[in-house]
GULO-926846 format. One line per 4 residues: number of its first residue (from 1); their letters; for each residue x, y, z of N, C-alpha, C, O, CB. Coordinates in Angstrom, 2 decimals, padded with zeros to 5 digits. Glycine has a CB too. Layout:
BEGIN
NUM = A = X/Y/Z/X/Y/Z/X/Y/Z/X/Y/Z/X/Y/Z  ...
% end
This chain:
BEGIN
1 = XXXX = -008.97/000.01/000.31/-008.75/-001.28/-000.32/-007.57/-001.18/-001.28/-007.19/-000.09/-001.71/-010.02/-001.76/-001.06  -007.02/-002.31/-001.61/-005.87/-002.40/-002.50/-006.24/-003.34/-003.64/-006.69/-004.46/-003.39/-004.57/-002.89/-001.74  -006.06/-002.89/-004.86/-006.40/-003.73/-006.01/-005.57/-003.32/-007.22/-005.14/-002.16/-007.28/-007.90/-003.65/-006.34  -005.33/-004.19/-008.18/-005.54/-005.63/-008.10/-004.49/-006.27/-007.21/-003.42/-005.71/-006.98/-005.53/-006.27/-009.49
5 = XXXX = -004.80/-007.43/-006.73/-003.87/-008.19/-005.92/-004.12/-009.67/-006.17/-005.18/-010.16/-005.79/-004.02/-007.84/-004.40  -003.21/-010.38/-006.79/-001.84/-010.07/-007.16/-001.77/-009.00/-008.25/-002.75/-008.72/-008.94/-001.14/-011.33/-007.62  -000.56/-008.42/-008.39/-000.35/-007.37/-009.37/001.07/-007.47/-009.93/001.85/-008.33/-009.52/-000.61/-005.98/-008.76  001.39/-006.59/-010.86/002.72/-006.59/-011.48/003.63/-005.51/-010.87/004.65/-005.16/-011.46/002.59/-006.37/-012.99
9 = XXXX = 003.25/-004.99/-009.72/004.01/-003.93/-009.07/003.30/-002.59/-009.15/003.72/-001.62/-008.52/005.38/-003.81/-009.68  002.23/-002.54/-009.93/001.39/-001.33/-010.02/000.01/-001.68/-009.49/-000.61/-002.65/-009.93/001.30/-000.79/-011.50  -000.47/-000.89/-008.54/-001.77/-001.16/-007.96/-002.37/000.13/-007.41/-001.68/001.14/-007.29/-001.67/-002.23/-006.85  -003.64/000.09/-007.10/-004.36/001.23/-006.57/-004.64/001.04/-005.09/-004.87/-000.07/-004.61/-005.67/001.43/-007.33
13 = XXXX = -004.60/002.15/-004.36/-005.10/002.22/-003.00/-006.33/003.10/-003.06/-006.27/004.23/-003.54/-004.03/002.77/-001.98  -007.45/002.59/-002.57/-008.70/003.34/-002.56/-009.03/003.73/-001.13/-008.91/002.91/-000.22/-009.86/002.51/-003.18  -009.43/004.98/-000.94/-009.76/005.49/000.39/-011.27/005.61/000.51/-011.88/006.46/-000.14/-009.07/006.85/000.65  -011.85/004.77/001.35/-013.29/004.84/001.59/-013.60/005.51/002.92/-014.76/005.60/003.31/-013.90/003.45/001.54
17 = XXXX = -012.56/005.96/003.60/-012.71/006.58/004.92/-012.62/008.10/004.78/-012.37/008.61/003.69/-011.62/006.05/005.90  -012.81/008.80/005.86/-012.71/010.25/005.85/-011.31/010.75/006.17/-011.09/011.95/006.30/-013.68/010.84/006.83  -010.36/009.83/006.29/-008.98/010.21/006.58/-008.29/010.69/005.30/-008.42/010.05/004.26/-008.20/009.03/007.21  -007.58/011.79/005.38/-006.88/012.32/004.22/-005.42/011.90/004.17/-004.93/011.56/003.09/-006.98/013.81/004.21
21 = XXXX = -004.73/011.91/005.29/-003.30/011.60/005.31/-003.10/010.11/005.55/-003.58/009.55/006.53/-002.58/012.42/006.39  -002.38/009.50/004.62/-002.11/008.07/004.69/-000.60/007.86/004.68/000.10/008.39/003.82/-002.78/007.31/003.51  -000.12/007.09/005.65/001.29/006.69/005.68/001.33/005.22/005.29/000.65/004.39/005.89/001.94/006.94/007.10  002.15/004.90/004.29/002.21/003.54/003.79/003.65/003.04/003.86/004.58/003.73/003.44/001.67/003.47/002.35
25 = XXXX = 003.83/001.84/004.40/005.13/001.19/004.45/004.97/-000.21/003.88/003.98/-000.89/004.14/005.71/001.15/005.90  005.96/-000.64/003.10/005.95/-001.98/002.53/007.21/-002.70/003.01/008.31/-002.15/002.99/005.88/-001.94/000.96  007.03/-003.95/003.45/008.11/-004.77/003.99/008.22/-006.06/003.20/007.22/-006.63/002.78/007.89/-005.06/005.48  009.46/-006.51/003.00/009.63/-007.80/002.34/009.41/-008.92/003.35/009.12/-008.66/004.52/011.04/-007.91/001.70
29 = XXXX = 009.54/-010.15/002.91/009.23/-011.30/003.75/010.19/-011.43/004.94/009.86/-012.07/005.93/009.27/-012.57/002.92  011.38/-010.81/004.84/012.32/-010.83/005.94/012.07/-009.69/006.93/012.76/-009.59/007.95/013.73/-010.74/005.41  011.09/-008.82/006.65/010.76/-007.73/007.54/011.50/-006.43/007.25/011.36/-005.46/007.99/011.04/-008.13/008.93  012.29/-006.40/006.17/013.03/-005.19/005.81/012.11/-004.22/005.07/011.38/-004.61/004.16/014.25/-005.54/004.93
33 = XXXX = 012.15/-002.96/005.46/011.36/-001.93/004.80/011.90/-001.70/003.39/013.09/-001.43/003.22/011.37/-000.62/005.62  011.03/-001.79/002.39/011.45/-001.62/001.00/010.78/-000.42/000.33/011.16/-000.04/-000.77/011.13/-002.87/000.20  009.79/000.20/001.00/009.11/001.36/000.43/008.36/002.08/001.54/007.74/001.45/002.39/008.13/000.95/-000.71  008.43/003.41/001.54/007.69/004.25/002.48/007.16/005.46/001.74/007.85/006.03/000.89/008.58/004.68/003.69
37 = XXXX = 005.95/005.86/002.07/005.36/007.04/001.44/004.27/007.61/002.34/003.58/006.87/003.05/004.79/006.70/000.04  004.14/008.91/002.31/003.04/009.60/002.97/002.36/010.46/001.92/003.02/011.20/001.19/003.53/010.46/004.20  001.04/010.37/001.86/000.32/011.14/000.85/-001.08/011.47/001.35/-001.58/010.84/002.28/000.25/010.37/-000.48  -001.69/012.44/000.72/-003.07/012.82/001.02/-003.97/012.17/-000.01/-003.69/012.18/-001.21/-003.24/014.37/001.02
41 = XXXX = -005.05/011.60/000.48/-006.00/010.92/-000.38/-007.40/011.13/000.17/-007.75/010.57/001.21/-005.67/009.40/-000.50  -008.18/011.93/-000.51/-009.54/012.24/-000.06/-010.43/011.02/-000.14/-010.18/010.09/-000.91/-010.13/013.38/-000.89  -011.47/011.02/000.66/-012.44/009.94/000.66/-013.02/009.73/-000.73/-013.37/010.70/-001.41/-013.55/010.21/001.68  -013.13/008.47/-001.14/-013.68/008.15/-002.45/-012.67/008.24/-003.58/-013.02/008.00/-004.73/-014.82/009.05/-002.74
45 = XXXX = -011.43/008.57/-003.28/-010.40/008.72/-004.30/-009.46/007.52/-004.29/-009.45/006.73/-003.35/-009.61/010.01/-004.09  -008.67/007.40/-005.36/-007.68/006.34/-005.47/-006.32/006.93/-005.79/-006.22/008.04/-006.32/-008.09/005.31/-006.53  -005.27/006.18/-005.48/-003.90/006.58/-005.81/-003.21/005.38/-006.42/-003.30/004.26/-005.91/-003.12/007.10/-004.55  -002.52/005.61/-007.53/-001.76/004.57/-008.19/-000.37/004.49/-007.57/000.33/005.50/-007.48/-001.68/004.82/-009.71
49 = XXXX = 000.03/003.31/-007.15/001.33/003.07/-006.54/002.17/002.23/-007.50/001.68/001.26/-008.07/001.17/002.36/-005.14  003.43/002.62/-007.67/004.35/001.88/-008.54/005.43/001.24/-007.69/006.26/001.94/-007.10/004.96/002.81/-009.61  005.44/-000.08/-007.64/006.49/-000.82/-006.95/007.11/-001.84/-007.91/007.58/-002.89/-007.48/005.93/-001.53/-005.69  007.12/-001.52/-009.20/007.60/-002.48/-010.18/009.11/-002.71/-010.13/009.62/-003.57/-010.84/007.21/-002.03/-011.56
53 = XXXX = 009.84/-001.96/-009.29/011.27/-002.22/-009.13/011.52/-003.35/-008.12/012.65/-003.82/-007.99/011.99/-000.95/-008.67  010.47/-003.79/-007.42/010.61/-004.88/-006.46/010.55/-006.24/-007.16/009.91/-006.38/-008.20/009.51/-004.79/-005.38  011.23/-007.22/-006.58/011.19/-008.58/-007.11/009.82/-009.20/-006.89/009.05/-008.76/-006.04/012.28/-009.45/-006.44  009.53/-010.21/-007.68/008.29/-010.96/-007.50/008.28/-011.59/-006.11/009.32/-012.02/-005.61/008.13/-012.04/-008.59
57 = XXXX = 007.10/-011.63/-005.50/006.98/-012.26/-004.19/005.87/-011.64/-003.37/005.10/-010.82/-003.85/008.29/-012.17/-003.45  005.81/-012.06/-002.10/004.80/-011.54/-001.19/005.42/-010.45/-000.32/006.57/-010.56/000.11/004.21/-012.68/-000.31  004.64/-009.41/-000.08/005.07/-008.27/000.74/003.96/-007.94/001.73/002.79/-008.25/001.49/005.41/-007.04/-000.15  004.34/-007.32/002.82/003.40/-006.87/003.83/003.32/-005.35/003.77/004.34/-004.67/003.85/003.80/-007.35/005.25
61 = XXXX = 002.12/-004.84/003.64/001.90/-003.39/003.58/001.23/-002.93/004.86/000.23/-003.51/005.29/001.05/-003.00/002.35  001.79/-001.89/005.47/001.21/-001.28/006.67/000.66/000.07/006.27/001.38/000.91/005.72/002.27/-001.15/007.82  -000.61/000.29/006.55/-001.29/001.56/006.28/-001.62/002.20/007.62/-002.30/001.60/008.45/-002.58/001.36/005.40  -001.15/003.43/007.83/-001.45/004.19/009.06/-002.27/005.42/008.71/-001.96/006.15/007.77/-000.15/004.60/009.79
65 = XXXX = -003.33/005.64/009.48/-004.11/006.87/009.42/-004.32/007.33/010.86/-003.89/006.67/011.80/-005.48/006.66/008.67  -004.97/008.46/011.02/-005.26/008.95/012.37/-006.18/007.99/013.14/-006.15/007.95/014.37/-005.91/010.33/012.30  -006.98/007.22/012.42/-007.91/006.30/013.06/-007.28/004.98/013.46/-007.85/004.24/014.26/-009.07/006.03/012.15  -006.10/004.66/012.91/-005.47/003.39/013.27/-004.62/002.84/012.14/-004.32/003.52/011.17/-006.51/002.39/013.66
69 = XXXX = -004.25/001.58/012.31/-003.37/000.91/011.37/-004.03/-000.34/010.81/-004.89/-000.94/011.46/-002.04/000.55/012.03  -003.62/-000.71/009.60/-004.09/-001.97/009.03/-002.96/-002.58/008.21/-002.14/-001.87/007.63/-005.36/-001.75/008.14  -002.94/-003.90/008.18/-001.94/-004.65/007.43/-002.60/-005.33/006.24/-003.74/-005.78/006.33/-001.23/-005.68/008.33  -001.87/-005.40/005.13/-002.37/-006.05/003.93/-001.22/-006.83/003.29/-000.10/-006.33/003.20/-002.97/-005.01/002.93
73 = XXXX = -001.50/-008.04/002.84/-000.53/-008.79/002.05/-000.71/-008.39/000.59/-001.83/-008.31/000.09/-000.71/-010.33/002.23  000.40/-008.15/-000.08/000.34/-007.90/-001.52/001.29/-008.88/-002.21/002.34/-009.22/-001.67/000.70/-006.41/-001.87  000.90/-009.31/-003.38/001.68/-010.25/-004.15/002.05/-009.58/-005.46/001.18/-009.12/-006.21/000.92/-011.58/-004.39  003.36/-009.53/-005.73/003.85/-008.98/-006.99/004.31/-010.16/-007.83/005.14/-010.96/-007.41/005.02/-007.94/-006.75
77 = X = 003.74/-010.25/-009.05/004.08/-011.35/-009.96/005.24/-010.98/-010.84/005.67/-011.78/-011.67/002.87/-011.74/-010.82
% end
């Protein structure tokens, strides 16, 4: 899960799955990649993400793990 949303560019990703390696990509509304990261996150843990250099607006986040992919909208105020 991702929280809080909306946020000020700082938010948490929480891992409730057994997947450790997470690949995260963030795209602006035009589809341009604005952030990419790969990190390990154990089940039940959280990671703080800083995107406060991005402009206010809506972004699309793609999360990839070995089990599959998921998309999330994030709003930066």
